[in-house]
N, C-alpha and C positions, 0 to 999 in steps of 0.2 A: 801299272804296278799295283795299285789298290783299286777296289771295284769303282768303275766309273759308270756313266750312263751312255747309252747310244744317243746319237744325234740325227734327227731326221730332216732332210732338206725341205725348203718350202719355195713357193713361186717367188717371193720377194728377196729371199736370201738362199741362194742355192747351197751354201754351206750350212746353213740352219743353226747358227750359233746361238740364236736366242732360244732355240728349242731345248738347249742342253739341259736346262733345269726343269724341263716339263714332262719328260718321260717318267711315268710312275712305276719305277723299278720295283716298288713294294706290291704293286697290283699286275704283275706279268702272268698270273694264273698257271705257273709251273713250279715244279719242285725238282731237286736233284734226285737222281734214281737210286741212291744207296738207302733210302728210307721210304716209308708210307705216310701219308698225311690222311687223317680222318676228322672230319668236321660234323659234329652232331648237335642236335637241338637238347638242351639240357632238361626240358620240361617232359618230353615223351621218349627221349633217348633214341630218336630216329636219326639215321644217317642222312645228312643234308649234302655233303660234298665229300668226294674221296678221290685219291689220286689214282690214275689209270694203270699204275704197275702192280695192282693186286693180282692181275693175271700172271705176273712173273713171280710173285712170292707165293700165292695160294692156288694158282691155276683157276682163279674165279675172276670173271669180268667185273671191272668196277661198276658197270651200268646196272648189274644185277643186284647190287648192294644199296643202291640209292633208294632211300625212303624206308629201308628196312630197319628193324629194331637191332640195337647192339648185340643182342643175344645171337644174331647171325654169325658175328665174329668171335665173340667172347664167351666164355662160360660164366654161369650165374656168380660163383664167387668173386670172379674178377670184375663183374658188373657192380656188385655189391661195394667193392672196393672203391671203384670209380665214383659211384653215387655218393659215398661217404666224403669223398674230396670235394664234392660240388658245393657243400655247405660253406666252405672257406672262400673268402674273397681273393686271397693270394694263393693262388695254385702253385707258384714257384717253390713253396716249402716242400712240395712233394716230389719235386723234380731231382733227379730221375727216378722212376718207379718201375719195377719189373713187371711187364705186361705178357700175359698169356693169351695167344690167338688159337681158337680151336675150330677148325673147319673139317667136317666130315671125319671125325675122330683122329684127325692130325693135329699136332699140337706144335705151335712155334712160339719161340721166345723172344722178346724185345725189351729194350729199355724205352719207357715212354717219357715224353716231355709234353707238359700241357701249358696252354694259355688260352685266354679268351679273345675272340676277335669278331667284330661285327655281329654280335648276338649269337654266336656259336662257340662251343667249346672245341678248340683244335687240339687233337691228339696226334703228335708225331711219333712214329715208331722206328727206331733204329736197331738192326739186329745186334743182339748181345755178342761181344767179342770174347774169345776165350784166351787171347794172347796179351791182355793188359794187366798191368799191376792193380792192386787193391786201391780202393779210394783213399785209404789212409796213406799210402805211400806217395800219391800224387800231392796230397794237401802237405804232407811232411816235406816232400821236395819243394813245394811252393813256399812254405814258411822258411825253409832253409835257404832257398834262393833269395828271399827278401832280406834275410839276415845279412847274407854275403853283399847284397847291393848296398845296404845301408852303411857298411863299412868303408864305402868309397870317400876319398878326400876331396874329390871335386865332382862338379857336374859332369864333366866329360868322362871321367872314370866311372861314375854311376850309370851313365847311359851305356857305356861299353859292357859293363858287368850285367846290366839289365838284359841286353839282347843275348849275351852269351847264356844266361840261365834260361831264358825262354827257349833257346835252340836246344838245350839239354832236354827239356821237357817234351817239346814238339818233335825233335829229330828231323827238323826241316834243313834243307840245304843253304838257305839264306834267310836271316832275321835281320830287319832293319828298323831303326827308330826314326820316325818321320814326323817332324815338327811342323805345324802350320805357321806361317808368317801372317803379318797383319793384313795383307791383301788376299789371304786364303790359298796363296801359293804355298809349296811345300819344299822342304830341304831334308835330305837324309844326314842325320847328324851321328848316327852311330851304326855299326854293322858288324855282324858275326856271320861267316860264310865258310863254305868249303874252298879249299886252296885253288882248286881248278876253275872255278867260275869268275866271271868278271865282277869287278866292284861298282856299286852304285854310291859309295860314300861321297858326300859332298855335292851330288846332283841336285839341281833344282827342278821341280815339276810345276807347270802351270796350274793355276786355280781350275782351269776347265777340266783337269784330270779328275777331280773330286767335286762335282757341282754341289749346289746347296742342298738339295734333296738327299744325295747321297751321305753328306755330312750330317743331316739330320737323323738319318737311320744309324749312323755310327754312334751318335749321341744317345739314341734310345736303346740300342742293343750293343752291349760291350763286345760281342764276339761274332765273327762272320767267318764260315768255313766253306771252302770250295774243294770237294774231295777229288774230282776228276774233271779237269777243264774240258777234255775230249768227249765226255758222256753227253748223251742227249736228254735234254730236260723232259719230264714227265708232266703231262697236262693234268689239271684237276677237273674232274667230272662231277656236275656240269660246270662250265666255265664261270657261271655267275652264281653268287650267293642268293638263294631264294628269298632271303629277308631284305638285302639291299638291292638286288637285281643288278649288281655289279660284281667284278672280281673280288675275291676275298683279300682282305689286308693281311699281308704276311710280313709286317715290319718286325714282329718278334718271333718269327719262324726260324728254325735252325736249318731247315731243309730248303729254304727259299731258293729259286733258281737265280741265273746269273744273266745280267744284261749282255745281249749279243755283242756289243762293242767291247765289253770288258773281256769277254772270251777270246775275241781276237787280239785284243791288247796283250793277254797273257800268252796266247799261242805265238804271237810275234817274238815274244821273249823266251819261248821254249819252256815256259812254266806249265806244269801239269796239275799242281795242286797249290792252294794258297790258304792263308789262315790270317786274319786280321784281329787285333786286340786294341780297343779304345782306350786312350789316355784322357780322363775327364778330370777337371779341377775347376772348383768355384764356378759350377754351372756352365762350363765352356769346354768344348772339345779342343784339348791342347795339342794332341798328336795322335799318332797311331804306331803300334808295333805290326810290321808287315812281314809275313812269313812266306817263302816260296819254296817249292819242292819241284824237281824234275821228273818225278814220277808220281802216280796217284797216291794220296795219303789220307787215312781217314783217322781222326782223333776222337777217342772216346769222350763221351759226355763229362765224365769225372776228370779227365785230363784237361778238357776245355775249361771246366769250372776252376780247376787249379790255376790255370793261366789267367783267368778273369780275377781270381783272388789276389794273384801277384800284381796284376795291372792296377787293381783297386787300391792296394797298399802303396804301390810305387807312384801311381798318379799323384798322390799328396807328397810323397817324398821327393820325387824327381822334379816336380814343378816347384816345390819349396826350395830345393837346391838351386835350381835355375834362378829363381827369384832372389835368393840369397846371393848369388854371384852378381845379379844385377845391382842389388843393394851395395856390394862390395865396391862395384864399379861407381856407384853414385857417391860412396864415401871417399873414393879417391878423387872424384870430381870435386867434392866439397873442400878436400885439402888444397887442390890446385887453385879453386876460387878464393879460398882464405888467403893463400899466397898472394894472389892478384891484389886482394882488397888492402892487405898490409902494405904492399908496395905502392899502391895507389895514394894511401894516406901518408907516405913518407914524402915529406917536402923536398928532400933532396934528390928525388927521382922524377925524370920526365915520364909522362903517362905513355907516350908513343914508345919510348925505350922500354918501358915495363913489359908491354905486349910483344915487342920484338924479341926480347931476352927469354921470353917464354913461348917461342914459337912452336917448338916440338909439341909442348903441352896443349897448346891451343888447337894444333891439327888433330892431335890423338884424341881430344875430347869427343870429337864427332866423325872421325875417320874421313877426314876430308884431305883433298890434294892441295888445296890452297885456301887462304883466308885473307880478306881485306878489311882493315880496321879504319873506318871513316870517323874521325872525331872533329865535327864542324867542317872546317875547310882543309884539314890535314888527312892525308890517306896514306896508309902504311901498308905494304903487301908481304905476306909470308907464304913460301911455297909457290905453287904454279897458279897465276891469277891472270884474268883478262887485262887489257890496257886500262890506264887510268881514264882514259876518254870513255870507254865502255863502262867503267865503273860509275863515273860521275852521271852518265845518262841512266843507267840502272838505279842509282839512288834517287834521282828525280822520280822515276817510275814507282820506286818503293814508298816514297812519300805520299803518293796517292793512295797507298793502301791502308786499312784500318787495323790490320793485324799487328800485334806487338812482336810475334814470332811468325814469320812466313817461310813456307818450305814447299817445294816442288821438285819432282825428279825429271820434269820435262819442261824446262824454262821456255824454250822457243814456242810452245803451244799457247803460252800466255803472253810472251813477250818476243815477238818475231825477230827483233834485232839479235836475239841470242843465237840464232842459227849460225851466225858467222863465228861464234866461239863455242860451238858445241863440244869440241874436243877438250875444252877446258871448263866450261860452265854450262853442261847440259842440266845438272842439278844445282840448286842453291838452298841454303838454309840461312836465314837472316833475322837478326834481332835489331830493333829499331826503337829510338827514342827521340821525342821532339821536345826541346827545352829551350826557352828564352829565344824563340825564332831560329834555333839552330837544330840541325838533325845530326844524330849519332848512330852509327851503324857497325855491327860486325857481320860479315858475309862470308859464309864458307862456300867453297866450290866443289863440285865433283865432276868429273870427266864422263864422257859416254860410256856406256855399259859395255861397248864392244870389247871382247876378250877379258870379260870380268866375270860373268855368270855362266855357269855350265848348266844348260838344260837338257833334260832327257828327251831329245828330239826337238825339232824346230815347233814351238808352240803355236806358230802362226801358219804353218804348212801341214794340213792334214789331207792325206791323199784319198781319192775317191775311188771306189772299185767299179766293176763293170755294171752293177745294179744301182749305180748312182748313191750308193749308201756311204755315209761318211765312215772312214775307218781310222784306226789309231795310226801313230807314226810308223813309217816303215823301217826305220832304223833307230836303234837305241844306243848308238854310239854318242860319245860326247860331242855336243855341238855349241859352238859359241854363238850366243844370241846376237843378231845383227840389227836389232831394232834401233834405228838411228835417233839421235838427239835425246835419248833417255839415259839417266844415271841410276845408279842404285837407289832405292827408296830409303828416305830417312826413317829409321825405326823410332819407337816411342821413347826409349831412353835417350837417344840422341836429341830428340825434340825437347824432352824434359830437361836435358843438360843445358840446351840453349836457353830454355826458359829461365832456369835458375841463374845462368850467366848473365842474364839481362839485368839483374840487380847489381852485378859488377859493373856493367856498362853505364848504368845509371849513376853508380858512385863516381865513375870517371867523368861522366857528363857533368855532374853536379861540380866536381873539382875543377874541371876546365871552365864551366860557367862562372864559378866563383873567381877564378883567375882573371877571366875576362872583365867581369864586373869590377875587380879590384884595380884592373889597368884603365879601365874606361872611366871610373868614378872613385879614385882612391880618396879624394877628400870626403865623399860622402860616406865612405865606409868608416873613415876615421871619426867623422862626426857621430855616426850610429854607435860606433864603440864607446866614444866619450859619453854619448847620451845614456847608454846602458849602465856604465859605470857610475854616472852622475845620479841616476835615478836609484840604483842599489844603495849608494852612500847616503842620499837624501832620505830614503826610506827609513834608514837607522836613525838619522838625525831628527827626523820629525816624530818618529815613534817614542823617542826618549822623552821629550816634554809632553808628549800626549799621554804617557804613562802617568805623569804627575797630574795632568788635568783630570783624567778619568779616574785616577785614584782619589783625588779630592772630592769629586762628584759622588762617588760611591760611599765615601766616609760620611759626607754631608747628609746623604740619605738615610744613613744610620742614625742620625741626631734627631731624636724625638722632639727637640725643641724648635725645629723648623716650622715656620708658618706655612700655610698652603701655598700663598702666592711665591714665597722663596723656594719652595720645593718644586714649583713648576719652572722657575728660572733655572734651578739646578738640573731639571730634566731636560730643558732646552739646551743648556750647556753640554750635558752629556750626549744628547742626541746629535748635536753639531759635531762634537768631537769624534763620535762614532762615524758620522758621515765623512769627516776628513780623513779618518783612518781607512774608510772604504774608497775613498778617491786615491789614496797612495797605493792601495792594493790594486786599483783598476790601472793605474798608470804603470805599474810593475807588470800587469798582466797584458799590456799592449803587445809585448813580444809574443806571448801565446796567442793572441788574436791574429797576428800576422802568420803565425805558424799552423793556424787552423786548429789549435788545441783547446778551444773553449769548452768547459765542462758545465753541463746544465745540473743545477742543484735545487730541486723542487722541495718545498715544504708547505705545510698547511698554515694558514694565517687569516686573521679578520681583515678582509679586504676593506671594509668600511672604516675601522680604525686606522688601517695603514693609510687611507686617504686623508683622514682627519690629522694625523700626525704629519703628513707631508705638507698640508695647507697650513698647520700651526708654524712650522718651520719657515716655509717660504713667505709667510705673512710679514715677518719682521723686515725682509728686504723689499716687499712691495709697499709697506708703511713708509719706509725711508724715503720712497720716490713718489709718494702720495697716489699710488696706483690702486685700482680695484683688483683684487684676487679673488676670482670667482671659480668654485668648484661646482659644477653642475652634474650631479650624480643622479642618473635616472633611477627611479624607485625600483626598476626591474633588475638592477645590478645585484649580483649574488653577494651576500655578506661573508660567506666563508668559502675559500678557494684554496686549491693546491697549485702552486706555480713557483718559479724562481724569484722569490721576493727581492732578493738583493739586486739582481739585474733589472727587474721592473722599476724598483726605486732609483736605480742610477739612471735609467732612461728618462723617467719623468723629472728627476731633478735637474739633469742636464737641459731638457727642454724648457722647463720652467725658468731655470736660472737664466738661459740665454733670452728668453721672452722678456723677463724682467730687466735685464741688462740693456737691451736694445729697445725698450719702450719708455719714452720720456713722459708721456702722458696719456691718460685713458685707462685701458683695463688689460688684464691677462685672464684668459677664460679657459678652463680645462672641462671639456665635456667627456662624461664617461657613461656608456650605455651598454646594453646587452643586445647583440644583434640576433635577429630571427634565424632558426634553424629548423631544417625539414625534419631531422631525426630527433629522438627523445633520449639520446645517451646523456651521461653525466658531463660530457664536454660542453663547455660554454665558450662563445667568442665574444670577447669584449673589445668594443670600439673606443679608441682614445683619439680626441681631437683637441689640439691646443692652438687657441687663436689669440693674437695680440694685435694691438693698434700701433706697433712700433714703426720703425724707420724702413722695414722691408729688406729684401735681398735682390740685388740686380740679376736679370735673367742669365747673364753670361756666367755667374758665380754659382748658380744652382747645381750644375753638373758636378762640380768639384767640392760640394758642400761636406760630404761625408768622408773625404780622404783625411788621412792622419796628418796632423801638423799643417793643415791648410786652413787659413782664416779668411773670411771675407774682408773687404776694405774696411767696413765699419769696425770689424773686429780688431783689425790692425790699429785703427785710430783709437780704440778703447784702451789698447796697450795692457790688456788682461786676457787671461786664459792661456791654454797650451795649445789649442787647436786639436785637442784629442777627444773632447767632449762628445760631438756629434758622430765621429768615427766609432768610438766605443759604443755609443747608443745604437747605431745602425747594426753593427756586428752582434750585440747582445739580442736585438730584435730578431735577426736572422737566426740566431741560436735557438730563440723561443718559437721560431716558425712564423714570425711575421716580417713586415718591411715598412720602413718609415718613408712616407712620401710628403713632399712640400710643395706648396703654392704660395707665391708672394708677389706683392706689388709694392714698389718703392714709394715710400711715405705714406702708405696706406695699411701696411701690416702683413703678417705672415701666418699661415696655417700649416701645421704639422699634424699628420695622422697616421695611424697604424692600428692593426687588429692583431689580437693575441688570443690563442686558444688555451683555456685553462680547464682544470677540472672543478666542477662545481660540487661543494660538499652539502650534503642535506642536513646533516646533524651539527649542532653548535659544538664548537671546540671547547675542550676543558679550559678552566682558567690557566692551568700551567702552559698549555699550548698556545693560549693567546699571548700571554707574558713572554714566552720564548720567542714568538714570531715577531715581536715588535721591540725595535731598538729602544724607543722611547721609555719602556717599562722593563728594559732588559735587566736592571738591577734589582727588581723587586724579589725575585727568588732568593737572591743573596741576602737581601734585607731581612727577610722573614727567618731565614736560617740563622743569621747573626743575632737577631733580637732573641730567638729561642735559645741560642747558645748563651747569651748574657744572662738570661733569667736562670739557666741552670749553673752558671759560674763554672764552666768547664775547665779543668786543669789537666793539660795533656802532657803525657810523659815523653812525647816524641822529641829527640834531641835533634835540634836544627841549628845549622850554620848558614847564615845569609851572606852571600858575597856580592857586594855592590859597591861601586866606587863613587856613585853620584849621590850627593847629600840628600835631596829631595826624594830620590827614588828609594833611598834607605828608610827615610821617615815613613813614606807610603807603605813599603813593605812590612815594616815592623808593626805599623798600626793595624794592617790587615791581619797579621798573624795574632796580634793581641786581641782583636775582636773575634777571632776564630777560636781562641782559647789555647794559643801556643805562645812559647817563648823562644827567643832565638839569640844566639851569639852573632857577632858582625865582624866581617873581614872585609877589606877594601881592595884586595888584590890576591893573585895567586900565591904569592910568597907568604902572605899572612895565613892563607888556608893550610899550607904545609906546616907551618909553625904551630897552628892551633891543633892540628891532628896529632902533633908530637905530644900534646899535653892531655888530649881528651878525645874520646870516640863519639862520632856523631852518627845518628841514624839517617840523617838526611842533609845534603848540601844543596841549597838553591844558589846555582852558580851563574853569575853573569859572564859574558864572553869577552867583551872588549874591556880591558882593564890595563893600567899602567904597571910596568915593572915585570909582571907575568900574567898572561891572559888566562882565561877559564880553560881553554883547550889544553894549554900547556900543563896547567896545574892537574887537570884530570887524568892525563896521560901519565904523570909521575905518580899520582896516587894508585893507579891501576897496576902499574909496574911494581910499586912497593908491596902491594897486596899479593901480587904473583910471587915475588921473590921470598916473601915471608909466610907464603902458603896460608894466608889469613883465611879463617873459617867464615867470619862474618865480615861482609863487605858493605861499605858505606854506599848509599844510594845516592846518585848525583843527578839533578835535574837542571837542564839548561833554562835559564830564565833571561831571555835576550830579546832585543829589538831587531836582531837578524832573523828575518822570517821566511827567507827563500827557501825553496825545497832542497836545494843543495847545501844550505846552512844546516838543516835537520840531518842530512846525511853526514856531514862533517862531525856533527856532535856525536852522533851514534858511533862513528868510526873511532873517535877519541875515547869512547868508553863510557859515555853518558847513558843513563837509564831512561830518561824522558825528556819532554821539551814543553815548555810553556812560554808563549810569547808575550811580548810587551806591546801595548798596554796590558797590564794584569787585570783579569776580572776576578773579583773576589769569590764568586761562585765556582769558577774553574780552580782557583787555588784550593778552596775548601774541598772540592772533590778529589783533587790530587792528595792532599794531606791525609784525608780520611783513608784512601786507598793504601797509603804507606803506613799508616797507623794500624790498620788491620793486618798488615803483613808482619807486624812485629811479634 
């Protein structure tokens, strides 16, 4: 149908299939007889090669022209014109050009087409036709045709219009649009033809019809014309290019001769002339427009270029429309998947029923005849499927595969047992999930391809002629391929559909897994829910008194009358309270750890000061038990580093706390050193080793030491701790790229050790960076700010309403505001807020959330609704000031209409920054 390559037999394979891609059809050394080829050297303008048909055109033997100057053929003005072209790299801009040949006072007119090949300039001469339209009319026709095709409403309509317009231009008997499939076979998807001839629409052609080299030539050269199939090819004289000593490369030649196999191919079809136009998009040969005529037909260069112009324009248009229809199909798939997901999440529907009720959609998604849904030990069938016994065996086989999406159109080649069910399951497309020791699958089945695909002749039966030369198919009638045990191949869209549907299967698997877990461990699930509820509630309850403790320590630090020793005690109280606050956050974060959602938050800090503060805090506990607490920090340890300070502190506090707790006499020793490294990067590896002389850990308990809520026997006897400390520490260490290991001997002691990579900072941190990086001195920036504020006796005009129901929190907040130079009115619940707003406008409301009579959320919603009803121009700013610090709490406050969020315990520097921001906005 389209140009193919001849196939030569060989000794090992008499049919020569592997030689299909080896014939160099661009090096055949012949041209078609309707034109002349002249190849000359650009430097001296001597003729190197020429087609042998000069005797037919000029009555001059080709051999007499070899080595002669171009002046033998062309008059001087013509040569001057050609020479002027040679300075240009792209000769295509001059094509076609009128060429005059003058021999013995006889003048011949041609249109010339030029390109360079193998060091020569190739000039192809085609006689000028007198019966063609002007170039303008052809390009006008091409543009008009493109406009007509663009008006199509669908890909199918666009394809039909395109072949119709090409047929108008070329005047051929049949024009087909041929699309390449993923396996390089092709299918005719559109056709315009004379009513009397047979149709090729819908026919499939095997990949061997257009081998790889032929496809490459179609990619290089958009156009291919065969004027007369029954004409005899003309040899090029001499056969070999004198520069390369091989046949000249005719990849870009318009006159290139035709492979003998393709000539026979066309002759069998009764075709006398053919014309092909490539469709290329995104660097890929997408398809071809193939034209057939049952009598010789020459298309002028201008008409050919008009077709090429139309193909270039429509390559983008038609492929874009095709891809758009694929996208539309994908959108339909997403809608179906969304429906599946909604139904799966509906607790009132059985998951098996959900898939069964959507049977038609599930089959249509990938055009399958049957589908089996395997949810753990439950198997459901839709359409035509193999027996459950076979499916169970197939699932066991699929479980050995690593692919999440597995597909084949010939299952029996990989799984011989499938031979018995080839009429049902020659091809499968399967998505698989393994979860909690159970497997989940959706497996689509396709039957044998018998009576499914129409091939143009049997692709497996190529007849041999008397000379043992492989020839094309003897018949071009429709033939049903009878390749056994194969199904239609799964295309890219169907595979992508299965991949996307895998997320839906995962949702179903998770839902079923959760149901199984609930059935198997209902009491454990209830306990976990209770634990989560308890932790959230306790977080609020603990933060409320901590707000007062930390508030008082901050106010005491603002008192200039404090002695140095009292100031140190206040700092220790502040540091311990901050640590307790971190512990609360860590316990709440346990759920994130289990979900694998730990976030690394690296900051710059003074590592030596960090260790000093850590020792000062733990020294109190050690002294209470008369233990030696030793920090052996190697001098080579970096002073300034960048790492997740909070997680590192939590790891060391947990390990030190446990060591002190389970050591009754002796010592607790922390060794810190910098490990040697081969490279000189800024990264440093710090080794931590914590040794104690305590009671030790039994060998059988070490394996479970880092599991959540698991305590050793000594830990249970102490009746202290939650069993979370070591689990959190190990997870934090993993997050930071390390791993905690432990060795222990009963009644002799324990050693914990781990390595962490940090970024070593060369320059000293600024004072502000150091203060901000250490909890012990975290209140200092605020102190300096407040002291400066007091000196200036600031009086701020910001009208503030403080809403707080707990007395000591009211006192702390009002004192903070006073120290910052602000005054505020007080309300103890939401009702008082609404009453206050009736008599006075406030710029800012600091709103607690949990309050009696009316909470802060309810009051905020009413305020925002009143502002909306009255179309208020100026709206009060509302900031949540609450001990509810979960992420969902922040979202709830935002949805209620609050503008900002500040968590308890309140830090005076954070409050100061917030108030300044809103003061500037006035």
